[in-house]
C-alpha positions as a LaTeX table, in Angstrom:
\begin{tabular}{lrrr}
\hline
Residue & $x$ (\AA) & $y$ (\AA) & $z$ (\AA) \\
\hline
Met1 & 3.32 & 17.49 & $-5.14$ \\
Ala2 & 1.46 & 17.53 & $-8.31$ \\
Pro3 & 3.22 & 16.29 & $-11.48$ \\
Gly4 & 5.75 & 18.66 & $-12.93$ \\
Gly5 & 5.72 & 20.56 & $-9.27$ \\
Asn6 & 2.86 & 23.15 & $-10.50$ \\
Gly7 & 5.63 & 24.93 & $-12.73$ \\
Leu8 & 8.36 & 24.73 & $-9.99$ \\
Asp9 & 10.11 & 21.78 & $-11.07$ \\
Gly10 & 13.22 & 23.54 & $-12.78$ \\
Val11 & 13.70 & 25.55 & $-9.64$ \\
Leu12 & 13.21 & 22.39 & $-7.49$ \\
Ala13 & 15.63 & 20.44 & $-9.61$ \\
Gly14 & 17.98 & 23.26 & $-9.56$ \\
Arg15 & 17.86 & 23.57 & $-5.92$ \\
Ser16 & 17.84 & 19.95 & $-5.43$ \\
Arg17 & 20.95 & 19.47 & $-3.29$ \\
Asp18 & 19.44 & 22.11 & $-0.45$ \\
Leu19 & 16.01 & 19.67 & $-0.26$ \\
Val20 & 15.45 & 17.03 & 2.02 \\
Gly21 & 12.04 & 14.77 & 1.83 \\
Ile22 & 10.65 & 13.42 & 5.09 \\
Val23 & 8.16 & 10.99 & 5.16 \\
Asn24 & 5.07 & 10.99 & 6.80 \\
Gly25 & 4.12 & 8.88 & 10.01 \\
Ile26 & 1.27 & 7.02 & 10.81 \\
Asp27 & $-0.58$ & 6.32 & 14.11 \\
Thr28 & 0.88 & 3.28 & 15.49 \\
Asn29 & $-1.55$ & 3.09 & 18.47 \\
Thr30 & $-4.83$ & 3.20 & 15.99 \\
Trp31 & $-3.07$ & 1.20 & 13.42 \\
Asn32 & $-1.76$ & $-1.72$ & 15.63 \\
Pro33 & $-2.63$ & $-5.47$ & 15.11 \\
His34 & $-1.48$ & $-5.80$ & 18.90 \\
Ala35 & $-4.25$ & $-4.13$ & 19.79 \\
Asp36 & $-7.07$ & $-3.09$ & 17.26 \\
Ala37 & $-10.39$ & $-2.95$ & 18.32 \\
His38 & $-11.46$ & $-3.76$ & 15.03 \\
Ile39 & $-10.08$ & $-6.66$ & 14.17 \\
Pro40 & $-11.19$ & $-10.31$ & 16.15 \\
Arg41 & $-7.46$ & $-11.40$ & 16.84 \\
His42 & $-4.69$ & $-9.57$ & 17.69 \\
Tyr43 & $-1.17$ & $-10.69$ & 16.37 \\
Ser44 & 2.38 & $-9.85$ & 15.67 \\
Ala45 & 4.84 & $-10.83$ & 13.35 \\
Asp46 & 5.27 & $-14.08$ & 15.23 \\
Asp47 & 2.12 & $-15.56$ & 14.81 \\
Val48 & 0.48 & $-13.33$ & 11.67 \\
Asp49 & $-0.54$ & $-16.34$ & 9.68 \\
Asp50 & $-3.27$ & $-16.99$ & 12.57 \\
Gly51 & $-4.09$ & $-13.44$ & 12.70 \\
Lys52 & $-4.61$ & $-13.09$ & 9.27 \\
Tyr53 & $-6.72$ & $-16.19$ & 8.65 \\
Thr54 & $-8.90$ & $-15.34$ & 11.76 \\
Ala55 & $-9.45$ & $-11.62$ & 10.26 \\
Arg56 & $-10.42$ & $-13.69$ & 6.71 \\
Val57 & $-12.88$ & $-15.65$ & 8.40 \\
Ala58 & $-14.51$ & $-12.18$ & 9.87 \\
Leu59 & $-14.15$ & $-10.38$ & 6.80 \\
Ala60 & $-15.79$ & $-13.62$ & 4.56 \\
Ala61 & $-18.94$ & $-13.36$ & 6.88 \\
Arg62 & $-18.77$ & $-9.90$ & 6.69 \\
Leu63 & $-19.08$ & $-10.27$ & 2.95 \\
Gly64 & $-21.75$ & $-12.71$ & 2.72 \\
His65 & $-19.36$ & $-15.96$ & 2.14 \\
Ala66 & $-19.56$ & $-18.91$ & 4.31 \\
Ala67 & $-15.86$ & $-19.26$ & 3.87 \\
Pro68 & $-12.83$ & $-17.58$ & 3.44 \\
Asp69 & $-11.66$ & $-17.99$ & $-0.15$ \\
Pro70 & $-8.35$ & $-19.88$ & 0.11 \\
Arg71 & $-6.79$ & $-18.09$ & $-2.85$ \\
Pro72 & $-4.52$ & $-14.62$ & $-2.56$ \\
Leu73 & $-6.70$ & $-11.58$ & $-1.08$ \\
Val74 & $-5.62$ & $-8.72$ & $-3.03$ \\
Ala75 & $-7.43$ & $-5.55$ & $-1.98$ \\
Phe76 & $-7.77$ & $-1.56$ & $-2.36$ \\
Val77 & $-9.07$ & 0.53 & 0.41 \\
Gly78 & $-9.00$ & 4.10 & $-0.81$ \\
Arg79 & $-10.59$ & 6.55 & $-2.84$ \\
Leu80 & $-12.15$ & 6.06 & $-6.24$ \\
Ala81 & $-10.99$ & 8.18 & $-8.20$ \\
Glu82 & $-8.31$ & 8.31 & $-11.39$ \\
Gln83 & $-5.29$ & 9.73 & $-9.48$ \\
Lys84 & $-5.66$ & 6.61 & $-7.46$ \\
Gly85 & $-5.73$ & 4.36 & $-10.56$ \\
Val86 & $-9.11$ & 2.82 & $-10.19$ \\
Gly87 & $-9.13$ & 2.75 & $-13.93$ \\
Leu88 & $-6.32$ & 0.65 & $-13.99$ \\
Ile89 & $-7.64$ & $-1.37$ & $-10.91$ \\
Leu90 & $-10.86$ & $-2.18$ & $-13.15$ \\
Asp91 & $-8.67$ & $-2.95$ & $-16.03$ \\
Leu92 & $-6.77$ & $-5.62$ & $-14.04$ \\
Ile93 & $-9.93$ & $-7.09$ & $-12.31$ \\
Asn94 & $-11.29$ & $-7.80$ & $-15.58$ \\
Arg95 & $-8.31$ & $-9.37$ & $-17.07$ \\
Met96 & $-7.68$ & $-11.62$ & $-14.07$ \\
Ala97 & $-11.04$ & $-12.15$ & $-12.14$ \\
Gly98 & $-11.41$ & $-15.30$ & $-14.36$ \\
Ser99 & $-7.96$ & $-16.57$ & $-14.21$ \\
Gly100 & $-8.48$ & $-17.95$ & $-10.69$ \\
Leu101 & $-5.31$ & $-16.81$ & $-9.10$ \\
Ala102 & $-6.63$ & $-14.50$ & $-6.90$ \\
His103 & $-9.83$ & $-12.97$ & $-4.93$ \\
Phe104 & $-9.99$ & $-8.92$ & $-4.99$ \\
Val105 & $-11.92$ & $-6.91$ & $-2.25$ \\
Ile106 & $-12.54$ & $-3.33$ & $-3.17$ \\
Leu107 & $-13.77$ & $-0.65$ & $-0.44$ \\
Gly108 & $-14.34$ & 2.80 & $-1.40$ \\
Thr109 & $-16.03$ & 5.93 & $-2.83$ \\
Gly110 & $-15.67$ & 8.39 & $-5.20$ \\
Asp111 & $-16.13$ & 8.57 & $-8.85$ \\
Pro112 & $-19.77$ & 7.48 & $-9.94$ \\
Ala113 & $-19.02$ & 5.75 & $-12.88$ \\
Ser114 & $-16.53$ & 3.92 & $-11.44$ \\
Glu115 & $-18.67$ & 2.92 & $-8.53$ \\
Gln116 & $-21.01$ & 1.29 & $-11.10$ \\
Ala117 & $-18.35$ & $-0.32$ & $-12.79$ \\
Leu118 & $-17.15$ & $-1.95$ & $-10.26$ \\
Arg119 & $-20.52$ & $-3.17$ & $-8.84$ \\
Thr120 & $-20.76$ & $-4.27$ & $-12.40$ \\
Val121 & $-17.81$ & $-6.50$ & $-12.40$ \\
Ala122 & $-18.41$ & $-7.60$ & $-8.83$ \\
Ala123 & $-21.79$ & $-8.84$ & $-9.76$ \\
Ser124 & $-20.08$ & $-10.73$ & $-13.01$ \\
Tyr125 & $-17.69$ & $-12.43$ & $-10.72$ \\
Pro126 & $-19.28$ & $-13.03$ & $-7.06$ \\
Asp127 & $-16.71$ & $-15.81$ & $-5.92$ \\
Thr128 & $-14.18$ & $-13.80$ & $-6.97$ \\
Val129 & $-14.85$ & $-9.66$ & $-6.45$ \\
Asp130 & $-16.37$ & $-8.12$ & $-3.83$ \\
Val131 & $-17.07$ & $-4.40$ & $-3.76$ \\
Val132 & $-18.31$ & $-1.96$ & $-0.87$ \\
Ile133 & $-19.15$ & 1.37 & $-1.80$ \\
Gly134 & $-18.74$ & 3.54 & 0.76 \\
Phe135 & $-16.32$ & 4.04 & 3.88 \\
Asp136 & $-16.13$ & 1.72 & 6.84 \\
Glu137 & $-13.65$ & 2.16 & 9.72 \\
Thr138 & $-13.91$ & $-0.92$ & 11.02 \\
Leu139 & $-14.31$ & $-2.91$ & 7.35 \\
Ala140 & $-11.17$ & $-0.71$ & 6.04 \\
His141 & $-9.14$ & $-2.30$ & 9.26 \\
Leu142 & $-10.53$ & $-5.87$ & 9.17 \\
Ile143 & $-9.17$ & $-5.42$ & 5.18 \\
Gln144 & $-5.64$ & $-4.64$ & 5.89 \\
Ala145 & $-5.65$ & $-7.72$ & 8.27 \\
Ala146 & $-7.06$ & $-10.07$ & 6.54 \\
Ala147 & $-5.44$ & $-9.06$ & 2.86 \\
Asp148 & $-2.32$ & $-10.79$ & 1.52 \\
Ile149 & $-1.74$ & $-7.70$ & $-1.12$ \\
Leu150 & $-2.87$ & $-4.05$ & $-1.01$ \\
Leu151 & $-2.96$ & $-2.06$ & $-4.58$ \\
Met152 & $-2.05$ & 1.49 & $-4.74$ \\
Pro153 & $-1.43$ & 2.16 & $-8.23$ \\
Ser154 & $-1.46$ & 5.87 & $-8.01$ \\
Gln155 & $-0.75$ & 8.00 & $-10.54$ \\
Tyr156 & 0.75 & 10.51 & $-8.34$ \\
Glu157 & 1.20 & 10.27 & $-4.40$ \\
Pro158 & 2.72 & 13.00 & $-2.51$ \\
Cys159 & 3.58 & 10.51 & 0.22 \\
Gly160 & 0.71 & 7.85 & 0.97 \\
Leu161 & $-0.53$ & 6.54 & 4.12 \\
Ala162 & $-2.25$ & 2.73 & 3.15 \\
Gln163 & 0.90 & 1.44 & 2.29 \\
Leu164 & 2.53 & 2.04 & 5.87 \\
Tyr165 & $-0.83$ & 0.93 & 7.49 \\
Ala166 & $-0.28$ & $-2.16$ & 5.23 \\
Phe167 & 3.17 & $-2.74$ & 6.25 \\
Arg168 & 2.11 & $-2.67$ & 10.34 \\
Tyr169 & $-0.52$ & $-5.52$ & 9.39 \\
Gly170 & 1.52 & $-8.04$ & 7.41 \\
Thr171 & 0.09 & $-6.85$ & 3.99 \\
Ile172 & 2.51 & $-6.45$ & 1.08 \\
Pro173 & 1.98 & $-3.48$ & $-1.06$ \\
Val174 & 2.11 & $-3.35$ & $-4.82$ \\
Val175 & 2.40 & 0.42 & $-5.84$ \\
Arg176 & 3.56 & 2.45 & $-8.87$ \\
Ala177 & 6.85 & 3.89 & $-8.27$ \\
Thr178 & 5.48 & 7.83 & $-7.48$ \\
Gly179 & 6.23 & 10.22 & $-4.61$ \\
Gly180 & 5.99 & 8.87 & $-1.47$ \\
Leu181 & 5.33 & 5.23 & $-2.89$ \\
Ala182 & 8.43 & 5.14 & $-4.77$ \\
Asp183 & 10.36 & 6.72 & $-1.05$ \\
Thr184 & 8.83 & 3.87 & 1.01 \\
Val185 & 8.18 & 0.61 & $-0.73$ \\
Val186 & 11.40 & $-1.47$ & $-2.38$ \\
Asp187 & 10.58 & $-3.78$ & $-5.08$ \\
Thr188 & 11.23 & $-7.55$ & $-3.99$ \\
Asn189 & 13.62 & $-9.40$ & $-6.16$ \\
Asp190 & 16.43 & $-11.72$ & $-5.70$ \\
Gln191 & 18.87 & $-9.03$ & $-4.77$ \\
Thr192 & 16.57 & $-7.05$ & $-2.03$ \\
Leu193 & 15.38 & $-10.25$ & $-0.85$ \\
Ala194 & 18.84 & $-10.98$ & 0.12 \\
Asp195 & 20.24 & $-7.87$ & 1.61 \\
Gly196 & 16.57 & $-7.65$ & 3.33 \\
Thr197 & 15.31 & $-4.29$ & 1.88 \\
Ala198 & 12.57 & $-5.66$ & 0.01 \\
Ser199 & 9.12 & $-4.34$ & 0.97 \\
Gly200 & 6.47 & $-4.77$ & $-1.91$ \\
Phe201 & 6.32 & $-5.04$ & $-5.46$ \\
Val202 & 7.00 & $-1.95$ & $-7.72$ \\
Phe203 & 5.98 & $-0.80$ & $-11.29$ \\
Glu204 & 6.72 & 2.05 & $-13.44$ \\
Ala205 & 4.19 & 2.78 & $-16.05$ \\
Phe206 & 1.00 & 3.88 & $-15.50$ \\
Glu207 & $-0.79$ & 1.00 & $-17.36$ \\
Ser208 & $-3.12$ & $-1.93$ & $-16.58$ \\
Ala209 & $-0.40$ & $-4.10$ & $-18.03$ \\
Ala210 & 2.18 & $-3.02$ & $-15.72$ \\
Leu211 & $-0.02$ & $-3.24$ & $-12.52$ \\
Glu212 & $-0.75$ & $-6.73$ & $-13.93$ \\
Glu213 & 2.50 & $-8.01$ & $-14.28$ \\
Ala214 & 3.51 & $-6.64$ & $-10.35$ \\
Val215 & 0.13 & $-8.42$ & $-9.42$ \\
Arg216 & 1.26 & $-11.65$ & $-10.95$ \\
Arg217 & 4.96 & $-11.32$ & $-9.29$ \\
Ala218 & 2.93 & $-10.91$ & $-5.78$ \\
Val219 & 0.38 & $-13.38$ & $-6.16$ \\
Ala220 & 3.51 & $-15.87$ & $-7.38$ \\
Ala221 & 5.82 & $-14.86$ & $-4.34$ \\
Arg222 & 2.53 & $-15.30$ & $-2.23$ \\
Gly223 & 2.67 & $-19.36$ & $-3.39$ \\
Asp224 & 6.64 & $-19.65$ & $-1.79$ \\
Gln225 & 5.41 & $-19.53$ & 2.15 \\
Asp226 & 8.72 & $-19.50$ & 3.79 \\
Arg227 & 10.04 & $-16.41$ & 1.42 \\
Trp228 & 6.67 & $-14.78$ & 1.93 \\
Arg229 & 6.69 & $-15.04$ & 5.76 \\
Glu230 & 10.23 & $-13.56$ & 5.61 \\
Leu231 & 9.07 & $-10.90$ & 4.05 \\
Val232 & 5.92 & $-9.99$ & 5.78 \\
Arg233 & 8.04 & $-10.34$ & 8.86 \\
Arg234 & 10.37 & $-7.76$ & 7.79 \\
Val235 & 7.70 & $-5.03$ & 6.70 \\
Met236 & 6.01 & $-5.31$ & 10.04 \\
Glu237 & 9.31 & $-4.81$ & 11.75 \\
Gln238 & 9.78 & $-1.21$ & 10.01 \\
Asp239 & 9.48 & 1.59 & 12.04 \\
Trp240 & 6.75 & 4.14 & 10.35 \\
Ser241 & 6.24 & 6.23 & 13.38 \\
Trp242 & 5.57 & 9.84 & 13.89 \\
Gln243 & 8.72 & 9.39 & 16.47 \\
Ala244 & 10.75 & 8.09 & 13.41 \\
Ser245 & 9.78 & 11.13 & 11.19 \\
Ala246 & 10.66 & 13.37 & 14.43 \\
Arg247 & 13.62 & 12.14 & 14.77 \\
Arg248 & 14.49 & 12.76 & 11.05 \\
Tyr249 & 13.42 & 16.25 & 11.84 \\
Arg250 & 15.45 & 16.90 & 14.58 \\
Glu251 & 18.30 & 15.49 & 12.46 \\
Val252 & 17.73 & 17.66 & 9.57 \\
Tyr253 & 17.45 & 20.93 & 11.73 \\
Glu254 & 20.91 & 19.85 & 13.66 \\
Gln255 & 22.68 & 19.19 & 10.21 \\
Thr256 & 21.30 & 22.59 & 9.35 \\
Leu257 & 22.70 & 24.55 & 12.30 \\
Ala258 & 26.24 & 22.74 & 12.13 \\
Ala259 & 26.55 & 24.15 & 8.15 \\
Pro260 & 28.64 & 26.77 & 7.56 \\
Ser261 & 26.47 & 30.16 & 7.15 \\
Val262 & 26.01 & 31.24 & 3.53 \\
Ala263 & 25.49 & 35.14 & 2.53 \\
Val264 & 22.06 & 35.49 & 0.73 \\
Ala265 & 24.07 & 37.62 & $-1.89$ \\
Asp266 & 25.95 & 34.38 & $-2.37$ \\
Val267 & 23.07 & 31.90 & $-3.38$ \\
Glu268 & 22.47 & 32.12 & $-7.15$ \\
\hline
\end{tabular}
């Protein structure tokens, strides 16, 4: 839903107890590291390190590099638009590319000015930033398989699917707390790691500094191999299939049918 509920935010807030949000599902046959025809090696949570390394070798070759960069791979796959946070991503790369902490890969198309700005920053940091303008289904799958971290710094996002694809491939999302991103990604900290709910890195303000702080937290976490592997294993085991969404729809229908009837005149 657009910010402000297109003027219906007050009505929706007043009826919040009557509203139920159900997250989209994904096609788990198409987005499946066990059987994905677009990636060079199939893998599961048990051999994710080997699968991701093989994907990184293939991605490096596809992008013209002799070997994969050993640094954490931070990726964005999507539409290059302000709503998707492309301005924040540009600021992030300009601020972090010289640090040597990560390698960035961007795949997308959209606003011509953003496309040119990304090409410029890639030319300035050829060993650290790769930008592919356009859309390529095989490359999108390969990036999801190869990446450690996926960027989704959206200004608003009704649901979002890329973070759910990322979970399937053991790629940890960095997201802004908005819409469906807030509903599907739990920030990683000591508490959520301990209780098993951690699934990504979340920031609140739609600001480049907030995104950078979240990415730096994710990159630092990537350095702790044991905790990172556990985080990856947990997100890969989550069920974001349409079957799960359908079960939730059924639960809501059954709860509605079981609830006491209310006369229309009694509803304020």
